[in-house]
C-alpha positions as a Markdown table, in Angstrom:
| # | Residue | x | y | z |
|---|---|---|---|---|
| 1 | Met | 0.0 | 0.0 | 0.0 |
| 2 | Phe | 2.7 | 2.5 | 0.9 |
| 3 | Ser | 4.7 | 1.6 | -2.2 |
| 4 | Lys | 1.6 | 2.4 | -4.4 |
| 5 | Ala | 1.0 | 5.7 | -2.7 |
| 6 | Ala | 4.6 | 6.7 | -3.2 |
| 7 | Asp | 4.5 | 5.6 | -6.8 |
| 8 | Glu | 1.5 | 8.0 | -7.4 |
| 9 | Leu | 3.2 | 11.0 | -5.9 |
| 10 | Pro | 5.6 | 12.7 | -8.4 |
| 11 | Gly | 9.2 | 12.9 | -7.3 |
| 12 | Phe | 9.0 | 10.3 | -4.6 |
| 13 | Tyr | 9.5 | 7.1 | -6.5 |
| 14 | Phe | 12.7 | 6.3 | -8.4 |
| 15 | Lys | 13.6 | 3.6 | -10.8 |
| 16 | Asn | 15.0 | 0.4 | -9.3 |
| 17 | Gln | 14.5 | 1.6 | -5.7 |
| 18 | Ser | 13.6 | -1.1 | -3.2 |
| 19 | Pro | 10.1 | -1.5 | -1.7 |
| 20 | Tyr | 11.5 | -0.6 | 1.8 |
| 21 | Leu | 12.9 | 2.7 | 0.4 |
| 22 | Ser | 9.5 | 3.4 | -1.3 |
| 23 | Ile | 7.7 | 2.9 | 2.0 |
| 24 | Met | 10.1 | 5.2 | 3.9 |
| 25 | Leu | 9.7 | 7.9 | 1.3 |
| 26 | Ser | 5.9 | 7.6 | 1.4 |
| 27 | Lys | 5.9 | 8.0 | 5.2 |
| 28 | Lys | 8.1 | 11.0 | 4.9 |
| 29 | Met | 5.7 | 12.6 | 2.4 |
| 30 | Tyr | 2.8 | 12.1 | 4.8 |
| 31 | Leu | 4.8 | 13.6 | 7.6 |
| 32 | Ile | 5.5 | 16.7 | 5.5 |
| 33 | Ile | 1.8 | 17.1 | 4.6 |
| 34 | Leu | 0.8 | 16.7 | 8.3 |
| 35 | Leu | 3.4 | 19.4 | 9.4 |
| 36 | Ser | 2.1 | 21.7 | 6.7 |
| 37 | Leu | -1.5 | 21.4 | 7.9 |
| 38 | Leu | -0.4 | 22.1 | 11.5 |
| 39 | Phe | 1.5 | 25.2 | 10.4 |
| 40 | Cys | -1.5 | 26.5 | 8.5 |
| 41 | Lys | -3.7 | 26.0 | 11.6 |
| 42 | Gln | -1.2 | 27.9 | 13.7 |
| 43 | Glu | -1.1 | 30.8 | 11.2 |
| 44 | Asn | -4.9 | 31.0 | 11.3 |
| 45 | Ala | -4.8 | 31.2 | 15.1 |
| 46 | Ile | -2.3 | 34.0 | 15.0 |
| 47 | Ala | -4.4 | 35.9 | 12.5 |
| 48 | Gln | -7.4 | 35.7 | 14.7 |
| 49 | Gln | -5.7 | 37.1 | 17.8 |
| 50 | Pro | -6.8 | 40.7 | 17.3 |
| 51 | Gln | -10.4 | 39.6 | 17.0 |
| 52 | Gln | -10.1 | 37.4 | 20.1 |
| 53 | Gln | -8.4 | 40.3 | 22.0 |
| 54 | Gln | -11.3 | 42.5 | 21.0 |
| 55 | Gln | -13.9 | 40.0 | 22.3 |
| 56 | Gln | -11.9 | 39.6 | 25.5 |
| 57 | His | -12.2 | 43.3 | 26.2 |
| 58 | Ala | -15.9 | 43.3 | 25.4 |
| 59 | Met | -16.6 | 40.3 | 27.5 |
| 60 | Met | -15.0 | 41.6 | 30.7 |
| 61 | Pro | -17.4 | 41.6 | 33.7 |
| 62 | Gly | -20.4 | 43.8 | 33.1 |
| 63 | Ser | -20.2 | 43.7 | 29.3 |
| 64 | Ala | -22.8 | 42.8 | 26.7 |
| 65 | Ser | -22.4 | 40.0 | 24.2 |
| 66 | Pro | -20.1 | 41.0 | 21.2 |
| 67 | Gln | -22.5 | 39.3 | 18.7 |
| 68 | Asn | -24.8 | 42.3 | 18.5 |
| 69 | Ala | -22.1 | 45.0 | 18.7 |
| 70 | Val | -21.4 | 47.9 | 16.3 |
| 71 | Val | -17.6 | 48.3 | 16.9 |
| 72 | Leu | -16.1 | 51.8 | 16.4 |
| 73 | Leu | -12.7 | 50.7 | 17.7 |
| 74 | Asp | -11.5 | 47.1 | 17.7 |
| 75 | Ser | -8.4 | 47.4 | 19.9 |
| 76 | Thr | -6.1 | 47.7 | 16.9 |
| 77 | Ser | -6.4 | 51.5 | 16.1 |
| 78 | Phe | -2.8 | 52.1 | 17.2 |
| 79 | Asn | -1.3 | 49.2 | 15.2 |
| 80 | Ser | -0.1 | 51.6 | 12.4 |
| 81 | Gln | 0.2 | 55.3 | 11.8 |
| 82 | Thr | -2.2 | 55.0 | 8.9 |
| 83 | Lys | -4.9 | 53.3 | 10.9 |
| 84 | Phe | -4.4 | 55.8 | 13.7 |
| 85 | Glu | -4.9 | 58.8 | 11.4 |
| 86 | Thr | -8.0 | 57.2 | 9.9 |
| 87 | Leu | -9.8 | 56.9 | 13.2 |
| 88 | Trp | -8.4 | 59.6 | 15.4 |
| 89 | Asn | -7.9 | 63.4 | 15.2 |
| 90 | Met | -5.1 | 65.3 | 16.9 |
| 91 | Phe | -5.6 | 67.7 | 19.8 |
| 92 | Tyr | -8.8 | 68.4 | 21.8 |
| 93 | Pro | -12.0 | 68.7 | 19.7 |
| 94 | Trp | -11.9 | 72.5 | 20.6 |
| 95 | Gly | -8.2 | 73.1 | 20.1 |
| 96 | Arg | -4.8 | 72.8 | 21.7 |
| 97 | Asp | -5.4 | 74.3 | 25.2 |
| 98 | His | -7.4 | 73.2 | 28.2 |
| 99 | Asn | -7.3 | 73.7 | 32.0 |
| 100 | Gly | -3.7 | 73.1 | 32.7 |
| 101 | Ser | -0.2 | 74.4 | 31.8 |
| 102 | Ala | 0.3 | 72.1 | 28.7 |
| 103 | Arg | -0.3 | 73.1 | 25.1 |
| 104 | Met | -0.9 | 70.2 | 22.7 |
| 105 | Tyr | 1.5 | 69.6 | 19.9 |
| 106 | Lys | 1.4 | 66.9 | 17.2 |
| 107 | Glu | 5.1 | 66.1 | 17.7 |
| 108 | Gln | 4.4 | 64.9 | 21.3 |
| 109 | Val | 2.2 | 62.1 | 20.0 |
| 110 | Ser | 3.6 | 58.9 | 18.5 |
| 111 | Ile | 2.7 | 55.3 | 17.6 |
| 112 | Ile | 5.2 | 52.8 | 18.8 |
| 113 | Pro | 5.6 | 49.0 | 18.3 |
| 114 | Gly | 3.1 | 46.8 | 19.9 |
| 115 | Gly | 0.0 | 48.9 | 19.0 |
| 116 | Val | 0.8 | 51.6 | 21.6 |
| 117 | Leu | -0.1 | 55.3 | 21.6 |
| 118 | Gln | 2.6 | 57.3 | 23.4 |
| 119 | Ile | 2.1 | 60.9 | 24.6 |
| 120 | Thr | 5.1 | 62.8 | 26.1 |
| 121 | Ala | 4.9 | 66.1 | 28.0 |
| 122 | Lys | 8.1 | 68.1 | 27.8 |
| 123 | Arg | 8.8 | 71.3 | 29.8 |
| 124 | His | 9.6 | 74.6 | 28.0 |
| 125 | Glu | 10.8 | 77.6 | 29.9 |
| 126 | Ala | 10.4 | 80.1 | 27.0 |
| 127 | Trp | 7.4 | 82.4 | 27.3 |
| 128 | Glu | 4.5 | 81.0 | 25.3 |
| 129 | Gly | 1.6 | 82.9 | 26.8 |
| 130 | Lys | -1.2 | 81.5 | 28.8 |
| 131 | Ser | -3.8 | 78.8 | 28.2 |
| 132 | Thr | -6.9 | 80.1 | 26.5 |
| 133 | Ser | -9.0 | 77.9 | 28.8 |
| 134 | Asp | -9.8 | 78.6 | 32.5 |
| 135 | Pro | -8.0 | 79.1 | 34.8 |
| 136 | Lys | -5.6 | 80.3 | 32.0 |
| 137 | Leu | -2.3 | 79.1 | 33.4 |
| 138 | Arg | 1.0 | 80.0 | 31.9 |
| 139 | Ile | 2.1 | 77.4 | 29.3 |
| 140 | Phe | 5.1 | 75.5 | 30.6 |
| 141 | Tyr | 4.7 | 72.1 | 28.7 |
| 142 | His | 4.3 | 70.8 | 25.2 |
| 143 | Ser | 2.2 | 67.7 | 25.4 |
| 144 | Gly | -0.4 | 65.8 | 23.4 |
| 145 | Ala | -4.1 | 65.0 | 23.1 |
| 146 | Val | -6.1 | 62.9 | 20.6 |
| 147 | His | -9.9 | 62.4 | 20.1 |
| 148 | Leu | -11.9 | 59.9 | 18.3 |
| 149 | Lys | -13.5 | 61.1 | 15.0 |
| 150 | Glu | -16.7 | 59.2 | 15.6 |
| 151 | Lys | -19.1 | 60.4 | 18.3 |
| 152 | Ile | -20.6 | 58.3 | 21.0 |
| 153 | Thr | -24.4 | 58.6 | 21.6 |
| 154 | Val | -26.7 | 56.5 | 23.8 |
| 155 | Ser | -29.9 | 56.2 | 21.9 |
| 156 | Glu | -32.9 | 53.9 | 21.3 |
| 157 | Asn | -31.1 | 52.0 | 18.6 |
| 158 | Lys | -27.8 | 51.9 | 20.6 |
| 159 | Pro | -28.8 | 51.7 | 24.2 |
| 160 | Arg | -25.5 | 50.2 | 25.5 |
| 161 | Trp | -21.9 | 51.3 | 25.0 |
| 162 | Val | -18.7 | 49.7 | 26.2 |
| 163 | Ile | -15.5 | 51.9 | 26.2 |
| 164 | Ser | -12.3 | 50.4 | 27.4 |
| 165 | Gly | -8.6 | 50.9 | 27.3 |
| 166 | Asp | -5.2 | 49.8 | 28.8 |
| 167 | Phe | -2.9 | 52.6 | 30.1 |
| 168 | Gln | 0.4 | 53.2 | 31.7 |
| 169 | Val | 0.4 | 56.6 | 33.3 |
| 170 | Pro | 2.6 | 58.8 | 35.6 |
| 171 | Ser | 1.4 | 59.7 | 39.1 |
| 172 | Thr | 3.9 | 62.3 | 40.2 |
| 173 | Pro | 2.7 | 65.8 | 41.3 |
| 174 | Gly | 1.9 | 68.0 | 38.3 |
| 175 | Thr | 0.9 | 65.1 | 35.9 |
| 176 | Trp | -2.7 | 64.9 | 34.8 |
| 177 | Pro | -3.3 | 62.0 | 32.3 |
| 178 | Ala | -6.9 | 61.2 | 31.4 |
| 179 | Phe | -9.2 | 58.9 | 29.3 |
| 180 | Trp | -12.6 | 60.5 | 29.1 |
| 181 | Ile | -15.8 | 61.4 | 27.2 |
| 182 | Thr | -17.2 | 64.9 | 27.1 |
| 183 | Gly | -20.2 | 66.5 | 25.5 |
| 184 | Ala | -19.8 | 67.3 | 21.8 |
| 185 | Ala | -22.7 | 69.7 | 21.8 |
| 186 | Ser | -22.5 | 71.2 | 25.3 |
| 187 | Trp | -20.7 | 70.9 | 28.7 |
| 188 | Pro | -21.7 | 69.1 | 30.8 |
| 189 | Pro | -22.1 | 66.1 | 30.2 |
| 190 | Glu | -18.8 | 64.3 | 31.0 |
| 191 | Ser | -17.6 | 60.9 | 32.2 |
| 192 | Asp | -14.0 | 60.4 | 33.3 |
| 193 | Ile | -13.1 | 56.8 | 32.7 |
| 194 | Met | -9.6 | 57.3 | 34.1 |
| 195 | Glu | -8.1 | 60.5 | 35.5 |
| 196 | Phe | -4.9 | 60.8 | 37.6 |
| 197 | Lys | -4.1 | 64.0 | 39.4 |
| 198 | Gly | -0.5 | 63.7 | 40.6 |
| 199 | Thr | -1.1 | 60.7 | 42.9 |
| 200 | Asp | -1.7 | 56.9 | 42.7 |
| 201 | Thr | -5.4 | 57.5 | 43.0 |
| 202 | Thr | -7.6 | 57.5 | 39.9 |
| 203 | Trp | -10.7 | 59.6 | 39.6 |
| 204 | Gln | -13.8 | 58.2 | 37.8 |
| 205 | Asn | -16.3 | 61.0 | 37.6 |
| 206 | Thr | -19.7 | 61.8 | 36.1 |
| 207 | Ala | -20.7 | 65.4 | 35.5 |
| 208 | Thr | -24.4 | 66.3 | 34.9 |
| 209 | Gly | -26.5 | 69.5 | 34.9 |
| 210 | Pro | -28.3 | 71.9 | 32.7 |
| 211 | Asp | -25.1 | 74.0 | 32.1 |
| 212 | Trp | -21.6 | 74.6 | 33.5 |
| 213 | Lys | -23.0 | 77.0 | 36.1 |
| 214 | His | -25.2 | 74.3 | 37.6 |
| 215 | Leu | -23.0 | 71.3 | 37.8 |
| 216 | Ser | -23.5 | 68.1 | 39.7 |
| 217 | Trp | -20.6 | 65.7 | 40.2 |
| 218 | Gln | -20.5 | 62.0 | 41.1 |
| 219 | Asn | -16.9 | 60.9 | 42.0 |
| 220 | Lys | -15.3 | 57.5 | 42.7 |
| 221 | Leu | -11.7 | 57.6 | 43.9 |
| 222 | Ser | -9.7 | 54.3 | 43.7 |
| 223 | Ala | -6.1 | 53.6 | 44.7 |
| 224 | Val | -4.3 | 51.9 | 41.8 |
| 225 | Pro | -1.1 | 49.9 | 42.6 |
| 226 | Lys | 1.7 | 51.1 | 40.3 |
| 227 | Pro | -0.3 | 53.1 | 37.7 |
| 228 | Gln | 3.0 | 53.1 | 35.7 |
| 229 | Asp | 2.2 | 49.5 | 34.9 |
| 230 | Trp | -0.6 | 48.4 | 32.5 |
| 231 | His | -4.1 | 48.6 | 33.9 |
| 232 | Asn | -7.5 | 48.4 | 32.2 |
| 233 | Tyr | -10.1 | 51.2 | 32.7 |
| 234 | Lys | -13.6 | 50.8 | 31.4 |
| 235 | Ile | -17.2 | 52.1 | 31.5 |
| 236 | Glu | -20.4 | 50.5 | 30.3 |
| 237 | Met | -23.3 | 52.9 | 29.7 |
| 238 | Lys | -26.9 | 51.5 | 29.6 |
| 239 | Lys | -30.1 | 53.3 | 28.8 |
| 240 | Ile | -32.5 | 52.8 | 31.6 |
| 241 | Ser | -35.2 | 55.4 | 30.7 |
| 242 | Ser | -36.0 | 57.9 | 28.0 |
| 243 | Thr | -33.4 | 60.3 | 29.4 |
| 244 | Ala | -31.3 | 58.4 | 31.9 |
| 245 | Val | -28.3 | 56.0 | 31.7 |
| 246 | Ser | -26.5 | 54.0 | 34.3 |
| 247 | Ile | -22.7 | 54.1 | 34.0 |
| 248 | Glu | -20.7 | 51.3 | 35.5 |
| 249 | Tyr | -17.0 | 52.0 | 36.1 |
| 250 | Phe | -14.4 | 49.3 | 36.1 |
| 251 | Ile | -10.7 | 49.0 | 36.8 |
| 252 | Asp | -8.9 | 45.8 | 35.8 |
| 253 | Gly | -12.3 | 44.1 | 35.3 |
| 254 | Leu | -13.6 | 44.9 | 38.7 |
| 255 | Arg | -16.6 | 47.2 | 39.1 |
| 256 | Thr | -15.8 | 50.2 | 41.2 |
| 257 | Asp | -19.0 | 52.2 | 41.1 |
| 258 | Thr | -22.3 | 52.9 | 39.3 |
| 259 | His | -23.5 | 56.4 | 38.5 |
| 260 | Leu | -26.8 | 57.7 | 37.0 |
| 261 | Ala | -26.9 | 60.5 | 34.5 |
| 262 | Asn | -29.2 | 62.2 | 31.9 |
| 263 | Phe | -27.0 | 61.2 | 28.9 |
| 264 | Val | -29.6 | 59.8 | 26.5 |
| 265 | Gly | -29.4 | 61.4 | 23.1 |
| 266 | Lys | -26.3 | 63.5 | 24.0 |
| 267 | Pro | -23.2 | 63.1 | 21.7 |
| 268 | Phe | -19.8 | 62.6 | 23.2 |
| 269 | Trp | -16.2 | 63.0 | 22.1 |
| 270 | Leu | -13.7 | 60.3 | 23.4 |
| 271 | Ile | -10.4 | 61.9 | 24.4 |
| 272 | Ile | -7.0 | 60.7 | 25.5 |
| 273 | Asn | -4.7 | 63.4 | 26.8 |
| 274 | Met | -1.7 | 64.3 | 29.0 |
| 275 | Gln | -2.5 | 67.6 | 30.7 |
| 276 | Met | -0.1 | 69.1 | 33.2 |
| 277 | Glu | -0.4 | 70.9 | 36.6 |
| 278 | Gly | -3.7 | 72.6 | 37.3 |
| 279 | Asp | -5.7 | 70.2 | 39.5 |
| 280 | Ser | -2.7 | 67.9 | 39.7 |
| 281 | Gly | -0.5 | 70.3 | 41.5 |
| 282 | Thr | 2.7 | 72.1 | 40.6 |
| 283 | Ala | 5.4 | 70.2 | 38.8 |
| 284 | Gly | 8.2 | 72.7 | 38.8 |
| 285 | Lys | 11.5 | 72.7 | 36.8 |
| 286 | Ser | 12.5 | 69.4 | 38.2 |
| 287 | Leu | 9.9 | 67.6 | 36.1 |
| 288 | Gln | 11.2 | 67.9 | 32.6 |
| 289 | Thr | 9.3 | 65.1 | 30.9 |
| 290 | Ala | 6.3 | 62.9 | 31.7 |
| 291 | Glu | 4.9 | 60.1 | 29.6 |
| 292 | Met | 1.7 | 58.1 | 29.2 |
| 293 | Arg | 0.9 | 55.1 | 27.0 |
| 294 | Gly | -2.4 | 53.6 | 25.8 |
| 295 | Arg | -3.3 | 50.5 | 23.9 |
| 296 | Asn | -6.3 | 48.2 | 23.2 |
| 297 | Ile | -8.8 | 51.0 | 23.0 |
| 298 | Tyr | -12.2 | 49.4 | 22.4 |
| 299 | Val | -15.5 | 51.2 | 21.7 |
| 300 | Ala | -18.7 | 49.4 | 20.8 |
| 301 | Ala | -22.4 | 50.1 | 20.8 |
| 302 | Tyr | -25.0 | 47.3 | 21.4 |
| 303 | Ser | -28.5 | 47.1 | 20.2 |
| 304 | Asn | -29.9 | 45.5 | 23.4 |
């Protein structure tokens, strides 16, 4: 039987070779075929890893099923400069300044190997004026901010949203990294998924109210061991009435708090930024650079 199989496979049967040699060559051919099939299976498994990683983020405690998801970001938006520029815009949606002493510059944002966004704040002593946003601090740092091009809106058709990301952030006085959503049409609303203000404590906040003069805040403060290491921060928003949502906050898959807010129908920007000083204290000349990194940013809407 083996001799016949070898005879039918081109290049593996030679004139005057013995039956024993024919059998050995046939077995070798079968072994090559088997190894090739195993290699192809492994290649397919590797190719599916980004999708499996995406589903892993979506299926963390408190998440809806990924089968009915409309995915805006699939955890791979920082895999290349081209993909990053397709999905994200530079700076804040309103410009380069906000409520600290850092002004945003394109040069301070980079995509590095491993699908990682890196934002570096660098101190500059030269006079550059003051921030155009309250409390209008003097600009001492060049830093970076990015925001998602697509807006996030809880609606009848998209009543649930999951927003998640992994981050390495500094926690020294004067550093103010954040991962948050804020109103695209007005302020409030706001939800801070992760915000550090110069300590190892992260703030997860919800701002509601008819306008900025009549604010109401819900705050959850959580100690994070070594925020310079990778940690996952996440919210899940669920429509619970015609106007209200519940917002569940998570750190490393564990629910930290649940807030209620009148967010239905309100569009949001998603922002990642490294602000400096302001609410995070004074850095001073000794802090020349500070760096934050993000990866696996996942954003999806669910129909039920």
